[in-house]
VOGU-3710 file (C-alpha; in Angstrom, 3 decimals, decimal comma):
1> mhvkirnltt> 113,932/54,230/-179,347  114,583/50,767/-180,093  118,095/49,174/-179,368  119,387/46,478/-181,660  120,883/44,006/-179,138  121,155/40,161/-178,321  118,984/37,574/-177,091  120,329/36,082/-173,963  120,579/32,750/-175,346  123,571/32,111/-177,521
11> aislimsvna> 122,689/31,010/-181,103  123,809/27,501/-181,746  124,157/28,432/-185,350  127,456/30,387/-184,613  129,205/26,879/-183,808  128,717/26,094/-187,607  130,643/29,189/-188,349  133,839/28,414/-186,592  135,981/28,586/-189,860  134,737/32,266/-190,201
21> yltslaanig> 136,122/33,148/-186,914  139,706/32,152/-187,308  141,249/35,546/-187,395  144,759/34,942/-186,090  147,385/35,073/-188,804  150,372/34,115/-186,645  150,194/30,243/-186,182  153,103/30,392/-183,769  150,903/32,171/-181,181  147,526/30,800/-181,752
31> hwgidenglp> 144,065/31,121/-183,256  140,341/31,762/-182,139  137,582/29,188/-182,320  134,072/28,589/-181,003  133,359/25,981/-178,327  130,461/23,616/-177,782  128,580/26,457/-175,795  128,851/28,944/-178,959  131,475/31,071/-176,907  134,791/32,110/-178,242
41> ffeyvgelpa> 138,019/30,481/-177,090  141,690/31,135/-178,105  144,133/28,061/-178,461  147,617/29,121/-177,662  149,953/27,209/-179,791  153,340/28,857/-179,153  156,377/27,815/-176,971  157,398/29,261/-173,741  159,299/31,539/-173,068  157,290/33,682/-175,354
51> kalmpngkea> 159,574/36,184/-177,288  159,435/38,599/-180,042  161,458/41,063/-182,032  160,476/44,654/-182,845  160,926/45,979/-186,351  164,279/47,337/-185,459  165,527/43,961/-184,228  165,622/44,611/-180,655  163,607/42,204/-178,527  160,303/43,373/-177,284
61> klpedpwfil> 159,843/43,506/-173,609  157,032/41,264/-173,014  156,025/38,893/-170,037  157,431/35,443/-171,034  154,579/33,497/-169,648  151,103/34,969/-171,379  147,854/34,689/-169,353  144,227/34,793/-169,896  141,434/35,552/-167,242  138,604/33,722/-165,288
71> gnyqltvfph> 136,406/35,023/-162,882  133,117/36,622/-161,508  132,262/39,448/-159,162  133,958/37,519/-156,265  136,997/36,174/-157,874  139,781/36,988/-160,327  142,051/34,332/-161,536  144,859/34,704/-164,238  145,611/31,160/-165,759  148,885/31,377/-167,472
81> vsgtyelitg> 150,013/29,421/-170,789  152,372/27,339/-168,359  149,464/26,190/-166,214  150,532/28,437/-163,072  147,765/30,627/-162,003  147,354/33,791/-159,852  144,437/33,693/-157,607  143,391/37,322/-156,816  141,025/39,061/-154,463  139,705/42,520/-154,809
91> qrswarmnqg> 136,848/42,541/-152,339  138,893/44,655/-149,776  142,372/45,314/-150,610  143,936/43,893/-154,019  145,958/40,822/-153,008  147,129/37,735/-154,391  146,455/34,516/-152,256  149,252/32,579/-153,777  151,980/35,277/-154,399  154,803/33,706/-156,192
101> drmnsgsnms> 158,645/34,390/-155,980  158,211/37,282/-158,480  156,039/40,361/-158,545  152,742/39,933/-160,356  153,047/35,897/-160,268  151,138/33,059/-158,547  152,511/29,749/-157,398  150,806/26,369/-157,662  151,764/22,842/-158,477  150,700/19,905/-160,325
111> rlivnsgsqp> 152,695/16,817/-160,323  152,298/13,228/-161,535  154,589/10,456/-160,271  154,283/7,462/-162,668  155,287/4,029/-161,472  155,117/1,488/-164,557  156,293/-1,865/-164,128  159,923/-2,454/-163,199  161,013/1,075/-164,528  161,995/3,696/-161,932
121> aisidlvges> 159,410/6,131/-160,972  159,018/9,349/-163,049  158,025/12,638/-161,650  156,354/14,811/-164,307  155,445/18,542/-163,567  152,267/19,513/-165,295  152,624/23,348/-164,616  155,542/25,799/-164,837  157,449/27,484/-167,448  159,844/24,440/-167,456
131> sisadpakcs> 157,083/21,995/-167,323  155,282/20,070/-170,322  152,724/22,822/-170,367  155,497/24,870/-172,126  155,683/22,529/-174,987  152,944/22,524/-177,525  154,040/19,283/-178,910  152,956/17,661/-175,532  150,280/20,107/-174,420  147,302/21,758/-175,884
141> rkfgcgyaly> 146,255/25,149/-174,222  142,709/26,406/-174,838  141,099/29,569/-172,812  137,524/30,401/-173,191  134,703/32,046/-171,357  135,014/30,675/-167,764  137,619/28,081/-168,268  141,272/27,066/-168,866  141,779/23,697/-170,531  145,003/21,893/-170,609
151> qydldslkvt> 145,375/18,591/-172,543  148,671/16,608/-172,046  149,690/13,707/-174,466  152,158/11,693/-172,463  153,501/8,120/-172,926  150,599/5,773/-172,244  148,803/8,503/-170,368  146,347/11,342/-171,473  145,746/13,928/-168,872  143,442/16,920/-168,826
161> rrlraepsle> 143,096/19,738/-166,436  140,132/22,215/-166,635  139,780/25,206/-164,584  136,262/26,303/-164,541  134,874/29,571/-162,828  131,180/30,194/-162,892  129,623/33,629/-163,598  128,022/35,977/-161,394  124,088/35,881/-161,889  123,451/38,882/-159,810
171> ynqgdpafal> 125,342/42,156/-159,307  126,095/41,369/-155,532  127,036/37,658/-155,471  129,322/34,854/-156,964  131,476/32,157/-155,578  135,027/33,175/-154,812  136,447/29,775/-156,228  137,093/27,750/-159,177  136,651/24,134/-159,966  139,689/22,032/-161,029
181> evsikntggh> 138,755/19,134/-162,799  141,321/16,369/-163,723  140,984/13,111/-165,881  143,910/10,748/-166,346  143,451/7,950/-168,706  145,690/4,914/-169,276  146,071/4,757/-173,007  148,905/1,963/-173,055  148,580/-1,637/-172,873  149,693/-2,254/-169,371
191> piglkyaegi> 148,619/-1,268/-165,834  149,950/1,899/-164,492  150,306/2,955/-160,994  150,749/6,613/-160,184  150,207/9,367/-157,710  148,690/12,732/-158,438  149,384/15,954/-156,469  147,593/19,072/-156,765  148,608/22,162/-154,597  148,563/25,934/-154,278
201> ranycqtqyq> 150,786/28,041/-152,233  149,424/29,812/-149,245  151,174/33,187/-149,576  149,092/36,140/-149,040  150,420/39,301/-150,417  148,654/42,919/-150,488  149,453/44,037/-154,231  149,994/47,496/-153,109  153,099/46,357/-151,081  154,571/44,019/-153,498
211> ryppgplqfd> 156,921/46,396/-155,008  158,210/47,372/-151,418  158,470/44,071/-149,527  157,979/43,042/-146,929  155,518/46,090/-146,277  154,204/47,326/-143,144  152,074/44,146/-142,582  153,088/40,535/-142,240  150,838/37,569/-141,766  151,388/34,238/-139,876
221> relqwasdsa> 149,656/31,088/-141,388  147,344/28,922/-139,251  146,386/25,793/-140,917  142,775/24,280/-140,205  141,081/21,261/-141,207  137,540/20,402/-141,989  136,005/17,779/-139,552  135,187/15,554/-142,614  138,823/15,833/-143,927  137,297/16,936/-147,228
231> aiwvdflpiv> 138,903/20,552/-146,946  141,919/22,372/-145,674  142,385/26,069/-145,369  145,002/28,472/-143,954  143,945/31,594/-142,060  146,206/34,432/-142,427  146,896/36,316/-139,123  148,150/39,893/-139,175  151,190/40,569/-137,213  150,582/44,164/-135,957
241> hdplmlvted> 152,912/46,261/-134,103  150,918/49,565/-134,321  147,391/49,299/-132,776  146,093/51,996/-135,074  146,271/49,376/-137,684  143,587/47,297/-135,928  140,304/48,953/-136,947  137,060/47,223/-137,156  136,160/45,218/-140,250  133,683/47,999/-141,600
251> qisvydtypp> 136,102/50,726/-141,082  138,082/52,226/-143,972  141,782/51,741/-143,708  144,961/51,801/-145,895  145,613/48,649/-144,142  143,982/45,322/-144,439  144,069/43,278/-141,435  140,952/41,009/-142,281  142,265/38,755/-145,385  140,359/36,099/-146,705
261> slflyddnqs> 141,321/32,471/-145,769  142,559/30,281/-148,866  141,240/26,797/-149,152  141,497/23,543/-151,075  138,358/21,299/-151,231  138,884/17,698/-152,159  136,194/15,514/-153,767  138,340/12,488/-153,966  139,363/11,322/-150,529  142,937/12,484/-151,208
271> slsldenhnl> 145,528/12,949/-148,453  145,498/16,612/-147,441  148,654/18,442/-146,026  150,512/21,778/-145,946  154,068/20,989/-147,264  157,315/22,804/-146,553  156,818/25,408/-149,340  153,441/26,324/-147,598  151,517/24,506/-150,284  148,018/23,176/-149,614
281> vaekglalqp> 148,407/19,751/-151,263  145,938/17,039/-152,055  147,708/13,909/-153,175  145,848/10,835/-154,470  147,275/7,381/-155,282  145,722/5,589/-158,333  146,114/2,188/-160,205  144,915/2,172/-163,712  144,104/-0,720/-165,803  144,603/-0,204/-169,739
291> geeaklkyvi> 141,809/1,887/-171,024  140,785/3,077/-167,546  140,227/6,611/-166,784  140,260/8,311/-163,230  138,569/11,641/-162,625  139,476/13,952/-159,706  137,611/16,901/-158,554  138,849/19,937/-156,529  137,756/23,401/-155,536  140,183/26,018/-154,691
301> gftfdqqkqk> 139,309/29,529/-153,614  139,049/31,561/-150,551  136,441/32,778/-148,032  135,716/35,788/-145,611  132,988/33,770/-143,918  133,323/32,979/-140,292  131,681/29,545/-140,634  134,547/28,458/-142,843  133,948/24,652/-143,042  130,203/25,166/-143,851
311> hiadiaqril> 130,904/28,070/-146,404  133,498/26,081/-148,204  131,369/22,903/-148,404  128,586/25,039/-149,784  130,670/26,641/-152,402  132,167/23,359/-153,398  128,946/21,576/-153,758  127,404/24,455/-155,621  130,187/24,489/-158,176  130,775/20,906/-158,695
321> slpvssqwpk> 127,021/20,231/-159,248  127,004/22,426/-162,230  127,532/21,235/-165,821  130,728/22,403/-167,467  130,442/25,997/-168,636  126,606/25,869/-168,336  125,948/29,297/-166,918  128,018/31,560/-169,147  125,828/31,644/-172,139  123,026/32,934/-169,911
331> vlpsfneepd> 124,793/36,121/-168,871  126,605/37,143/-172,017  125,162/38,784/-175,278  125,209/36,743/-178,416  124,898/39,288/-181,035  122,970/37,004/-183,087  121,860/39,847/-185,686  125,404/40,543/-186,477  126,343/39,086/-189,895  130,019/38,999/-189,237
341> talaqemiwn> 130,601/36,158/-187,071  134,125/37,147/-185,987  133,101/40,602/-185,020  130,191/38,959/-183,006  132,438/36,680/-181,363  134,821/39,421/-180,348  132,114/41,581/-178,709  131,113/38,297/-176,676  134,535/38,052/-175,790  134,763/41,809/-174,663
351> ayvleamaty> 131,662/41,270/-172,534  133,216/38,070/-171,016  136,246/39,909/-169,984  134,370/42,770/-168,285  132,085/40,103/-166,523  135,465/38,198/-165,245  137,105/41,518/-164,200  134,070/43,055/-162,520  134,952/42,796/-158,746  132,574/43,220/-155,602
361> snlyhetkip> 133,398/45,423/-152,625  132,716/43,884/-149,160  132,713/47,537/-147,816  130,670/49,232/-150,498  128,143/46,175/-151,128  128,554/47,133/-154,804  130,180/45,813/-157,907  132,609/47,869/-160,211  134,851/46,976/-163,174  138,398/47,909/-162,455
371> qgtvydyywg> 140,909/49,502/-164,791  143,104/46,445/-164,446  146,763/46,112/-165,623  149,059/48,448/-163,690  146,697/50,103/-161,448  144,824/47,120/-159,840  146,754/44,131/-160,495  150,254/45,821/-160,075  150,030/48,867/-157,853  147,109/47,509/-155,900
381> qhasardnfq> 144,962/50,534/-156,319  141,168/50,594/-157,116  141,799/53,342/-159,524  140,536/55,341/-160,919  136,917/56,787/-160,659  136,836/57,969/-164,351  137,857/54,547/-165,540  135,081/52,683/-163,583  132,529/54,991/-164,925  133,811/54,344/-168,581
391> halpliyynp> 133,790/50,577/-168,116  130,097/50,431/-167,263  129,039/52,050/-170,619  128,411/48,732/-172,571  126,538/47,255/-169,454  123,754/49,738/-170,001  122,457/47,554/-172,872  122,896/43,985/-171,563  123,517/44,132/-167,688  121,823/47,369/-166,450
401> elaksvmrym> 121,825/46,089/-162,842  125,567/45,964/-162,811  125,787/49,493/-164,418  123,700/50,853/-161,644  125,764/49,100/-158,984  128,662/50,874/-160,442  127,139/54,099/-160,081  125,974/53,387/-156,579  129,547/52,280/-155,758  131,072/55,517/-157,078
411> akrttptgdi> 128,420/57,641/-155,339  129,541/55,924/-151,972  133,100/57,145/-152,882  131,597/60,767/-153,265  131,665/63,303/-150,506  128,489/65,305/-149,847  130,009/68,211/-151,678  130,217/66,301/-154,861  134,149/65,544/-154,819  134,416/62,102/-156,494
421> rlietgsgwa> 137,535/60,406/-155,101  139,767/59,276/-157,619  141,849/56,251/-156,133  141,002/53,708/-153,308  143,776/51,676/-151,617  143,656/49,234/-148,766  139,955/48,721/-147,867  138,030/51,780/-148,853  140,708/54,361/-148,198  139,774/57,044/-150,811
431> etlpyntsdq> 141,989/60,067/-151,045  142,703/63,031/-153,617  146,570/63,024/-153,395  148,467/63,289/-155,404  145,837/64,348/-157,987  143,054/66,956/-157,707  141,415/66,433/-161,050  138,747/68,348/-162,823  137,023/65,651/-164,993  135,567/62,850/-162,650
441> qlffflllse> 132,182/64,539/-162,433  131,906/64,570/-166,360  132,675/60,871/-166,495  129,941/60,233/-164,038  127,468/62,285/-166,083  128,566/60,571/-169,177  127,579/57,064/-167,829  124,426/58,335/-166,052  123,361/60,184/-169,343  123,615/57,122/-171,469
451> ylrvtqdygf> 122,080/54,984/-168,913  118,965/57,242/-168,666  118,768/57,644/-172,417  118,936/53,879/-173,242  116,916/52,389/-170,341  114,627/55,555/-169,452  114,856/54,120/-165,890  114,338/57,452/-164,298  113,086/55,621/-160,932  117,037/55,201/-160,522
461> ldevteyfpl> 117,370/58,924/-159,625  115,197/58,099/-156,450  117,694/55,388/-155,128  119,488/56,465/-151,849  123,168/55,800/-151,147  125,585/56,620/-148,483  128,381/59,239/-149,112  132,006/59,077/-148,364  133,274/58,426/-145,933  131,157/55,434/-145,070
471> gsgasgsmld> 129,771/55,632/-141,670  129,584/59,320/-141,466  125,898/59,340/-141,744  125,488/61,495/-144,859  123,383/60,003/-147,630  121,202/61,036/-150,466  119,302/59,995/-153,683  121,132/59,554/-156,821  119,382/62,765/-157,799  121,148/64,503/-154,841
481> tvlhcftylk> 124,476/62,994/-156,235  124,070/64,439/-159,557  123,196/67,939/-158,008  126,248/67,763/-155,699  128,510/66,787/-158,475  127,314/69,288/-160,900  127,575/72,096/-158,126  131,280/70,941/-157,477  131,875/71,107/-161,339  130,122/74,612/-161,686
491> diigtgphgl> 131,202/76,345/-158,717  134,264/74,676/-157,226  136,169/73,430/-160,339  134,638/76,413/-162,062  135,933/78,278/-165,279  138,969/80,189/-166,054  139,903/83,376/-167,829  138,470/82,197/-171,221  135,137/80,809/-169,768  136,462/77,195/-170,256
501> irllnsdwnd> 136,092/74,596/-167,378  139,356/74,728/-165,286  142,184/72,282/-165,414  143,086/72,040/-161,763  145,810/69,486/-161,421  144,652/67,682/-164,560  141,852/66,439/-166,612  141,983/62,955/-168,220  145,669/63,573/-169,017  147,016/63,061/-165,306
511> nvyvlnkvsy> 150,796/63,368/-166,687  150,370/67,245/-167,484  152,777/67,963/-164,570  155,099/65,333/-165,813  155,650/66,953/-169,159  155,304/70,685/-167,980  157,707/71,548/-165,093  155,794/74,392/-163,622  154,981/75,553/-159,923  151,673/74,014/-159,103
521> ndviysgesh> 150,271/76,900/-157,288  150,766/79,182/-160,282  148,566/77,079/-162,444  145,840/75,095/-160,578  143,185/78,056/-160,887  144,469/79,369/-164,196  144,654/76,339/-166,415  141,653/75,648/-168,518  140,716/72,208/-170,282  139,042/72,132/-173,796
531> mnsamalail> 138,668/68,565/-173,155  136,407/69,192/-170,234  134,304/71,888/-171,890  133,924/69,679/-174,972  132,628/66,743/-172,716  130,293/69,151/-170,891  128,765/70,130/-174,362  128,630/66,611/-175,440  127,022/65,241/-172,262  124,993/67,666/-170,437
541> dglasslqay> 122,260/68,462/-172,970  121,126/64,751/-172,786  121,375/64,651/-169,089  119,403/67,860/-168,733  116,712/66,361/-171,094  116,491/63,240/-168,804  116,027/65,164/-165,629  113,284/67,128/-167,136  111,688/63,758/-168,221  112,221/62,304/-164,762
551> sqqtensqqk> 110,680/65,632/-163,219  107,577/65,072/-165,512  107,091/61,350/-164,149  108,113/61,727/-160,346  105,262/62,015/-157,850  107,622/63,361/-155,298  107,201/67,020/-155,199  110,631/67,830/-153,656  112,346/65,619/-156,066  110,342/67,102/-159,088
561> ekaqklaism> 111,360/70,763/-158,080  114,990/69,754/-157,571  115,176/67,909/-160,912  113,517/70,964/-162,720  115,781/73,580/-161,164  118,896/71,395/-161,684  117,790/70,946/-165,551  117,452/74,796/-166,044  120,796/75,427/-164,411  122,552/72,729/-166,417
571> tkyrqqqlda> 121,172/74,208/-169,559  122,275/77,610/-168,890  125,705/76,386/-167,844  125,899/74,423/-171,090  125,119/77,435/-173,115  127,922/79,509/-171,291  130,215/76,767/-172,223  129,086/76,626/-175,789  129,636/80,318/-176,163  133,006/80,302/-174,582
581> fmndlgnrdf> 134,154/77,228/-176,617  132,926/78,476/-179,727  134,248/81,895/-179,414  137,712/80,216/-178,484  137,612/77,981/-181,463  136,841/80,860/-184,087  137,568/79,674/-187,583  139,876/76,931/-186,612  139,559/73,379/-187,866  140,345/72,003/-184,390
591> trrmyfdgka> 140,123/73,087/-180,879  143,177/73,873/-178,731  144,192/71,289/-175,944  144,321/73,582/-172,819  145,544/76,609/-171,284  148,428/76,162/-169,012  150,874/78,313/-167,357  149,709/81,272/-169,265  149,983/79,596/-172,779  147,711/77,955/-175,206
601> vgednmyvep> 148,780/74,238/-175,878  147,643/72,776/-179,183  147,711/75,931/-181,241  149,192/74,049/-184,239  149,873/70,591/-182,753  146,621/68,537/-182,637  145,890/66,694/-179,348  143,212/63,999/-179,411  141,550/64,601/-175,968  138,775/67,175/-176,712
611> lgymlqikel> 138,381/65,837/-180,356  136,063/62,985/-179,819  133,632/65,065/-177,568  133,903/68,049/-180,102  132,537/65,865/-182,890  129,469/65,254/-180,673  128,514/68,929/-180,171  125,195/69,216/-181,779  125,410/72,731/-182,391  128,782/72,207/-184,652
621> plerkqalyk> 127,659/72,360/-188,288  127,999/69,179/-190,388  130,874/70,880/-192,628  132,988/71,745/-189,610  132,667/68,088/-188,074  133,688/66,894/-191,474  136,713/69,428/-191,793  137,770/68,363/-188,312  137,688/64,837/-188,986  139,655/65,464/-192,342
631> amveriykne> 142,338/67,300/-190,307  142,398/64,281/-187,855  143,024/61,807/-190,454  146,090/63,739/-191,662  147,498/64,810/-188,352  146,770/61,936/-185,784  145,525/58,897/-187,806  148,231/59,007/-190,501  150,366/55,912/-190,200  148,539/54,530/-187,404
641> klgarqqqap> 147,337/50,916/-187,427  145,147/50,791/-184,361  143,570/54,175/-184,041  144,382/58,143/-183,628  147,422/58,680/-181,435  147,183/61,283/-178,540  149,011/64,078/-180,292  150,239/64,942/-183,573  153,847/65,796/-183,046  155,065/65,474/-179,162
651> dreapglekg> 157,350/68,240/-178,435  158,081/67,397/-174,703  159,828/64,548/-173,361  160,435/63,231/-169,769  162,520/60,520/-168,413  160,713/57,235/-169,184  158,075/58,856/-171,384  159,297/58,885/-174,983  157,800/60,872/-177,730  154,902/58,525/-179,032
661> srenggmwys> 154,489/56,742/-175,649  151,475/56,888/-173,389  150,111/60,509/-172,560  152,939/61,843/-174,919  151,421/60,546/-178,136  150,401/56,906/-177,586  147,254/55,373/-178,711  144,490/55,165/-176,208  141,282/53,196/-176,283  139,571/55,608/-174,142
671> mngpiimgln> 140,318/58,548/-176,263  139,319/56,574/-179,742  136,117/55,372/-178,334  134,601/59,036/-177,979  136,008/59,780/-181,728  133,811/56,689/-182,824  130,719/58,163/-180,909  131,454/61,293/-182,501  131,499/60,021/-186,064  128,603/57,994/-185,344
681> tfdhaeamer> 126,517/61,264/-185,100  127,125/61,974/-188,830  128,883/59,053/-190,483  127,883/55,559/-189,318  129,892/53,753/-191,904  133,031/55,615/-191,080  132,329/54,986/-187,121  132,159/51,453/-188,176  135,522/51,329/-189,925  137,123/53,059/-186,925
691> lrqqtfanys> 135,515/50,468/-184,585  137,015/47,649/-186,596  140,393/49,211/-186,484  140,184/48,906/-182,512  139,398/45,111/-182,736  141,767/42,498/-181,663  141,283/41,071/-185,207  142,885/44,174/-186,611  145,374/44,330/-183,818  146,619/40,793/-184,300
701> kqfpaywtsy> 146,687/41,287/-188,020  148,891/44,401/-187,780  151,191/43,009/-185,027  151,134/39,309/-185,150  154,514/38,774/-183,458  153,164/40,020/-180,050  151,072/37,792/-177,881  149,483/41,059/-176,323  147,828/41,740/-179,694  145,341/38,913/-179,577
711> wsasdntess> 142,889/38,727/-176,708  143,294/41,749/-174,611  145,443/44,891/-174,219  146,762/47,745/-171,826  144,953/50,900/-171,577  147,274/52,400/-174,428  149,983/51,287/-177,040  152,898/53,028/-178,412  152,260/54,848/-181,741  153,780/54,805/-185,152
721> llpsegladq> 156,376/57,297/-183,887  158,383/54,672/-182,043  159,720/51,337/-183,239  157,858/49,588/-180,350  154,442/50,539/-182,087  151,684/48,320/-181,008  153,359/47,318/-177,636  152,807/48,574/-174,073  155,055/51,087/-172,906  158,521/49,913/-173,219
731> sldywvipvf> 160,581/52,575/-171,263  159,275/51,973/-167,747  157,799/48,829/-166,114  154,249/49,231/-167,494  155,193/46,302/-170,007  155,453/43,867/-167,103  151,563/43,543/-166,842  150,065/44,653/-169,980  146,765/42,980/-169,810  143,913/42,697/-168,762
741> cahahawplf> 142,727/46,347/-169,089  139,047/46,960/-169,228  139,445/49,981/-171,624  140,225/47,575/-174,440  137,011/45,747/-174,071  134,561/48,336/-172,728  135,080/51,024/-175,314  134,691/48,845/-178,546  131,846/47,089/-177,070  130,038/50,180/-176,076
751> cyfriceie> 130,867/51,722/-179,569  129,359/48,853/-181,147  126,115/49,137/-179,261  125,979/52,762/-180,251  126,443/52,328/-183,830  123,899/49,320/-183,960  121,107/51,495/-182,341  117,954/51,914/-184,366  116,254/55,139/-184,338
//
């Protein structure tokens, strides 16, 4: 098989096609362009606060200061339109290093004090929702791959602030810091004296506790100075009243008593201090003649290293020695064979966001791509396992080393019995409560089967990893992990009365018990999931074939025998599922959703969850696939602008979960992706049309008033059943952090690669 993918070097010719890529229709928000590196950027032209009305005239619930993303595997930064930014660490516990006064916010300062002639000195704030960054007439705001660029046009002064984060070049490295480059030019006819101050608040807050302040852990600040006066940093020292909180650094714990240190490196011989608001501040006096320009450079970040002064200096010198954005074209796909420039650039953007979101674990020594939005950046959970598997799917085509790291990470979060722990909090604390799900192993098999199919890297099955909990001494090869997980699926999750895979607490839809008020113990072993069975039928055939191919290549006799037995068992299990699924389907056009509490759910009401995988079942005749898709168009695509909604006609309603919202009829990227994959098995053109429906180009065309339509999204949007269609859930607090979610980038990118494969 040959796969149509990109060269690593971005095609310079794309720069000439910039006009073709200006897809945004709402000039009051912004537009896309292509920068000097041939990479996409978005220029935000709207005012702050950002507000929009829904079609019913009510104000949409949207954050008023939109944000973008910078980062690498060691760093996450959310630069806001206002010039403020959130500096986030996820190597251990999710935390904001510069927590602001509100939840999900950061705090930094950038100030000019201008002294011109006999006039009184003028203080100008360059960042903040009430600063000149909020005024598009005075500040240009551009956000690209690895940078945020603010250009201020002031009386007699032009000021530029560029935040620049360099990419990770290996799956286990990257610098946890960004460069801040400032230029100040006197454009007037008279000399100008001024002071420039740049600062960041030293306020460490574990994200998991920001909703419940002050939380069980508090931290003292201890200011430290570099001996050469080039840097200052703050060590955060835990205040511990319970000795059980103090574990060793490599032990798992729901608490994290080993936070990194926040630093500010100054390359300008500035005055460095910690002010009364706990800001690390660098202040520099300047005198500019007419036409003269001053350039200032800073590096801001955090470090876990014990040799802090040396580590900070090494990071700063490495970052500052690199030309602007020189590294990103080396790590991003260019899609230079795609004739639609706008589509190619959007796919590059998707790949960039995944790279910027990817987060290395100091405990597991591997990197994964978080779900983002509410789970990670609001609740502070490394969640969930099924999401992490999905986000790695497109990496198979252009960054297979990172895809393998994701699988090793999740293997280390798997017990020796094959139980993949769903959620991780604190530093490596992974547990099953409150969910005992039935689908995690299937999502692992989805990623692994696709990886082996595309790369044919069967040697990956020989790699050995530890199992959860780390330090227990249990380990095994990746083939062992497959065996344990399959055994867990087959024998522990098991099958129900109809022969279908059990539901347990829930499958993908982990809101089952919100919508169905029943006794847990009455249904956990009787419920069955049509989605799980459809997934098994779509995935296990290819995985079994790869195991057979591996057994024919390996020279390890034990591994060979194990792979052969596993492939045989997997094939027999799949056949049993096929018989049960087809018997249950009968002459129906679409499958039921599940058996729950002694009832069949989805007899007449179509649910999306099993359908994408049902379309991928090779034994399902073409005419039945076509009939299924026709029914889907009528029942769950009708009137929808972005994709199929989760169900045809929600008949349940829970507090905070309206009909047409989230798991009760919303539009999900993770459910529409499998539909595109299924369509691609028999109708490539229709698969591409549905992919285009999922793009930000279409999103912003359909919902131009919402800033969340343009460059990222939540994992789901409200469907046409609600006036809030196209927005993140408006009923609870999901709307407060609607971006960035990796689903909205990973699934369209993976589906694009799948559609473009050349047999």
